[in-house]
N, C-alpha and C positions, 0 to 999 in steps of 0.2 A: 341172370344179371341186371337185364332191366327192370325184371321187378323188384328186386330191393332196392335199386335206386329211386323207383316211385315210392315204395314205403320209407326210406330214408327223407324224402323230401316232404310226405305228409307227416313225419315225426316232426321235422323242423316248424310245420306251418301249427301244428298242436300247442308245441313248446312256446313259440312266439305269439300265438293268439292268447293264452293264457297270462304271457307275461305283459301283455301289450292289454288286456282285460283289466287286471290289478293294478297297473299303474295309473288308469284312470282315476281310481278310488283311493289306492293306498301310495302315499307319498314316500320314495325310499324302500328301506325295508327288503331291499333285494335278495339278502341271504333268506329273509322268512319267505318270501314269496317261492323263492328257488326250494327250499327247504320241503314246504308243503305238497308242491309239485312233485319233487323226486319220492316223498314219500308215499303219496296216493300212487304214483307209476309202480313202484315197488310192492305195494299193497300191504304198505305198514301204517301203524297208528302216529299219531304225533302228541307230543305235551309242549304246549307254548307258554312258558313263563316270563314274566315282566312283571311291572306295577301297572296298575291302573292308568287307564288314557294313552296305552299305546298302540291303539288299533289291532289287539289281540282278536277280539271275537267279530271287528270289521272287516277282517282280513280272511276268516272264517267262512263268514256269512258271504263276501264277494266272491270267494273260490267255488261258494255253491252256487251262486246266480249264475256263473261262468261254466257249470257244469249240467248236465243232462238230468244228475241224480238227486234222488230223492232226500230231503234235508230235514232235518229237527233238532232244536235246541233246548236241551233240557238245563235249567238254572239249578245248582247243587246248592241245598240249604241243608243245615243239620237234621231237618225235620222230614227229609226225603226218606220213602219207603222203598224197599225192592221192588214191590210191586207198580210203584210210581215209575218204574225205568224198564222193566220188562214185560209189566202186563199182569192180568190176573185173570182167576176164574170168577164168573159173573154167574150167581145163583137165577134162573128163571121159574117164578113160581108157577105160573101158568102150564109150564111145559114139564117143571119138576126135574128139570136136569141143569147140568151148569154148561156156560159157554165161555169161551178164551175171549177174552180183549187186550189184545195184543198192545203192548205199550210203544212208545216212540223210539226204543231202539230199534225196532223194525224199519230202517231206513238204511239208504246206502251211504249215507254221511250224517253222524250226530256229534254235534257239538256238546260236549261236557263242559259246562261254562263253572268256572271256580271249580274244579273237581274234588280238590283237597276239603270242602265245606262238608261234603257228606259224610256219614259214619258209616264204620267199617262194614256192615250189612249190604250196602246200598254198593260199595267198593268190590266188594265179592261178587257179587251179582253182575257188576260189569266185568270182572275179571274172564269168568266162562264165556261171556259174547265176545271178549277180545280175543281171548287165547284160540278157541275153537269154533267162532263163528256160528253160536247155537246158544238158545238159552232155553231153561226146562220150567213150564209152568204146570203146576199141579205134579202129575207124572208123567206128561209127555214133554219130549224134546221137540223144539221147533228151530229149524234151520233158518240163518238171518240172510237177509238181500245179499246178491252177490254182483258186485263189489260192495264190502263193509269197512269204513274207516271210521274211527275215532278221533277225533281233532278234541283235547282237552286244553284247559287253561288255568293257571295258577298264579294267585300272586305271591310272591317271596318274601314281602316285607312283612306281611300281616300274619302272624301265628295264632292270634286268638280265637277261638271258637275254631278251629280246622283240625283238620285229622291227616296225618301224613299219609301219604301213600305208602303201603309196604313195596318191600322189594321186588316181589314177587309180580306186583302188579306194573313196577315202573319197569321191569325186562320186557314187556309185551309192548312196550312203546318203542317202535323202529327208531324214531328220532326226539331229541330234545331240543328243542330251540330256545334259544336266548332272545329276548325282543330288547334292543337295547333303546336310549332316548333317539330323537331324532338329530340331525345338526343342525346349526342355527339355520342355514341355507333352507335346509328341508322345512325347519318348522314354520320359517316365513313364510313357504307354499302352501302349507298345510292351514294357517292361519288365512291366507287370500283364499282357498277354496272351501273355507268353513260354511259360508253363508250358502252355498251353491249344492252342498252335500246333501241335505233333507228332500230336494226337488228333483234331484237325479232318477231319471228312469232306472227300473231292474235291469240289470246288463242281459243281452242276449247270452244264451249258453252257446259255446264254442267249442264244447269238449263231452264227449260222451264216456260212457263205460268199454264202447267198444275203441274209443280214441285212445284210452289210458291202456286195454290190452293189447293194442297194436304196439305203443311204444313200449312197453312191458317186453313186448315178444323180441322187438328188435334190442332191446337193451341186450337181452339175454346171450343175443349173437354176438355182441361185444367182445374183444378176447382180452382175457385178465391171465397173463403168464404165470407159468408155476413157480416162479420166482416171486412174483407180485402177491401171490397166494401165502409162499412160506412169509413173507413180511407182513402181511397182514395175521398170519397165526403168531409169529413172534410179538407183534405188537400186542394183540389180545393176551397171550401168555405173560406177559410183561406187566400186566396189570394186578396179578395173582401173587399175593406175596407167600409163595411158598418156600420151603426150605431151600429148593436147589437155585431160586431167584434170590434168596437172603446171603446165599454164600457167594455169589457172584459179584466180584470185585468192584466191578463196573458200576452196578447197581446197588449194592449194599448201604451204602452211606448218602444215596443221592434220595432219592423219592420213597422206595419201598416201606419205611416207615410211617409214612402218611396213609398208607394203604391197609383197610381189615379185611377187605374181601374184594376180588376184580370181577372182571366179565366171563361171561360164559360163554361156549361157543357160540350161541345165537348172536352174539356179538361180529362174530368171524363170518358168520354168513350174511349177516347185515351189512358188514363194510363191502364184502365183494360184492354184494348185489347192486347198492346204492352208487361205489365205487365206476362201476359199468355204466349207470345212468348218468354219473356226471360227467362221464367221459363222452357221452352221447351227447349233453347238454354244450358239450365244446367242440363239437363236430367231428370227434374223432370214433372210432371203431377198435381202440385197443386203449387199454387202461394204463394210465402212467402213474408212478409216486403220487404226484401231486394229486391226482384223483382220490387216492387213497387217504390223504392227509387233510383234503378239503370236507370229508366227510366222517373223520374220526373223532372229531368234537359231538356232533350233534349226536353219534353212534355210542359213545363212549360215557358223556359226562354223568349221566343217571343209572350208570351201570357200575360205578365204581363206589364201594363204601369207604368212606374216609374214615382216618382213626383221630383220637382226640388231639394228637399232636399237631394235625392239619389244621383245625380249627384255633389250636394255641398258637400257630405261627400265619393264623388269617389266609389259608392256602385254598383255592377253589378246587372243584375237579378238572377245570380247563388248565389251572396252573400243573397238575400233576400230568395231564394228557400233554401237555407242552414238553415236560421234562421225559416223558417217554417217548415220544417223538425224537427228541434229542439225542436219545440214548440208544436206542435200537438201530442199528445200521441199514444204510438203504441197501435195495438189491444191486 
C-alpha cells in the first residue's frame, strides 16, 4: 500500500510539472496541453489541427524541451521524399559497399509540421513507422527508439498544394486535437509576453521516458467497470452505419444518415486507455462516464467519415459525436 501511495504521488508530480512548464510558454490551451500529455502517456500519436499562429508548433517544441526525449522536427513539403524521412543507403566508393544513413524519424519525439503537404509516398513511409514502430531501409527493417511519438500539425483552411491524409493513417493517431483561438484575456497576455519569448532559456527537462512509463503503469491499474466498457463499445458501435443501427428507431432519423463509415475497435481501445489516464489526471483510481465523454471527441473526430449530407448541412464530426453522446444511454 505504501509503495502504491508513493507511485501515485510521483505521478501527480510529473503531471503537474509538465502542466506548469507548458504554462510558462503556452498561454491558455489547457485542453491542448492535457491532450498531448495524455496521448504520450498512453503511447499514442497526436494530430494537431488549427489555423496558423495558434502555437501548435510551439506547444510541441515546448513539450519536447520539458522531456528528456530525443526530438526532431520535419517540415513537410511537396518535394519531400521518403528517404528524407526514414533515411537511405549511401554508397561508399572506397569500401565498395553501402552504409545506412538513418533519417530524422529515428527519434523519440517527431514533429511532422504541416503533414498534409507531403505526397502519398512520404505519408506511406510514415505509416509504417507510426503503426509498427519500425522502418525498412533497403532490405533491412530497423526498430525505432522506444518510446516513439509522432506529433503532427495541419492547417484546416488552406487546401491548395496539400494531400489529404488517408483514413488508414488518420486511424493511427490516438488523438486529433483542435487548437482554438485564444480568448481576448489570453490574447492580451500573449501580446504582453511576446517581447520576452525569444529571450527565454530552454526549459529544463522535468519528465523522462521512465516517468511516462511509470504514469502509464499506474493508469493501467485504474478501474474501469465492465458496465463502462460496455458503454464504450456501444458508443463506438453507434458510429457505424450498419443495417442494424439504421433500423433502430432512436437513431434512424437523427445522425446516422450523416455517416458513411464509423470507427474501428482501435477507437474502443483508445477510449478505455485514455479515459483511465483522464481519471488519473483528476485524482481518481476509477473511471466515470465523464472521463469517457472528455476523451470521446479527440479519439473519434478523425475516425468518422461523414457523408455528403453532413457537408450540405454544415455539420462537423464534433457535431455528430455530440449527437451520439446524447443518444447512447449512460450505464
